C-alpha positions, 0 to 999 in steps of 0.5 A: 282323022281328027275331022272324022272324030270331031264329026262323030262327037258332034253326031253323037252329041246330037243323038244324045240330045235328041234321045233325051229330049224325046224321052223327056217329051214322052214322060210329059206326054204321059201326064194328063192336062192340068184340071180345070180350076187350076190357079197354080202349078208346082213342080217338085225336085223329083218331077212331081207335078201338083196343081192347086185347084180352086176348092169350089172347082175340084172334080167332086162338084162334077158329080150330079148329086153335088152340082149345087155344093154346100161345102163343109170345111170342117167336121162338127166333132173330132178330137185329134191325138196329134199335133201339127208337127206330125204333118208329113212333109211332101217333096213338092213342098220344097217348091211351094205350097197351095194357097188357101181356098185351093187343094193340091191335086197330083197330076195324073199319069196316062198309061194308055191301059185300063186300071183294074177295078177293086174288089171287096173281101167280105166274108158275109156276102162273097167269101174270097176264093183262093182261085181269084186274081185278087188275094187278101189277108184281112181281118173283119169286124162286123157290127150287126146294126149298121151304125158304126161311125168310123175306124182308125188304123196306123199302117206300116209302109213298105215297097213290095216287089211286083212280079209284073210291074206293068199290071200287078198291084199290092196294097194295105188299107182300111175298108169301111162298108155297108150293104151288099151286092149292087148296094155295097157302099165302101170307103177305103184308104191306105197305101198302094204300089201300082205302077200302071196307075201312078207311073212309078213303083213308090208306095203312095197314099190312096183313097177309093169308094164305090156306091154300087159294089164296084160296078160303075161308081167310084174310083181312086183318089180324085180321078172321078167326082165324089170325094171332097177335099178341103185341105190345101196341104196333102196331095192325095196320091203322094209318095210315102217313105217305105220302111227298111227291113230290120231298120227304121219303120215308117207308118201311115196314120189314118182315121175315118169318121162320120159327122153325125150332123151331116152324115159326111164321112171325114178322112184324117191323116196324122190327125189333120182333116183332109176332106170327106166322102159326101153322104149324098153319093151313097145309099147304104152307109149314110147312117153308119157302117156294119163292117170294118176291115184291115189288111192287105191285097194283091192283084195277080195279072197272070191269071193263075189265081194268085197261087203262082205269083211272087208279087209281094204283100206288105214287106214280102215277109211272113208275119212270124218274122215280127216287128221290123221285118213283117208288115203290120197294122195297129190302132185297130179301132172302131167308133161305135153308135155313141161315138166311143172309140173301141178296140175290138178283142182278138176273138171278135175278128173274122180272118180272111187268108185264102192262100196262107202258104203265100200270104198269112197273118198273126196277131201279136199283143203289144205293150198297150195295143193289138198288132196285126202282122200280115203279108208274105212273098207269094208263091212260086 
């Protein structure tokens, strides 16, 4: 009896070891190979893999229009309202940091299924229907002459629940755009929960761009040539701390501004320079933008047009619940033709909320600034 028990324990231990070894290998198999130009790899306590890549060998310089790069390390004009202590600590920093003249790139997750391309919620050119798989709650500010030079946003961070975690996504972002149709150019940044793309359900910082109306150009983060990163501290795609319902609130502060000397569009997080979208990859937004939008978007993979999905937007609660419970965007600011930071009044916005019983919005004037509360639980 003791021999049989001993044998069972040994076999069980072997099975347990092989099972977890196979599981570990499958997780590793889901990670892409390290990018070219990698000079150091850092593995965080949570398993996050970050490759430090030579700044001159980053993916951006595979773009045909950036083959002979003249790297701009700093913008010519920008005044930060933040100090260095505002910089967000990331989990992988505990295990090391990327050296100078390199940039951190989060190791990509290979899911084996295609990532859904984004769409644009623009009232002027293609009013979003309540019968599409993409649902929005967005406010839009239009500038007749395409000369807006930037925009700001402070975005409340949440971890919304997805009805189908393998296919759906939920995000909050800022869109800066110019042009229309196949000449639509966009610059986008915010946070997103999209397990198919990132490998987990954490809210993560993302960027996106397109130069042809989402047809064939552009991508998320640094997964294709385009965005030029200059910062060795922030890894695009980093996990963000979500807010607590009725408790502590966490925010993502971002600013996007055009450099008047080069035409490049610079991204800042908490006042720190991250990198830029080069003017040369665009055709409509090179001199300025005509539209800025702030708000949320969900993708409903069920094909029901967003009406019968419980994929949450923002906190998953309606805006009437207010601060600490409903998601919000504040610092709703633009940079005008002359470089002045302006705060458009409420009546200057156009609103996009095609399915208000599922996802809605509400303006609320704070003590010193305007808040956009938005989102909802979806619809059964």
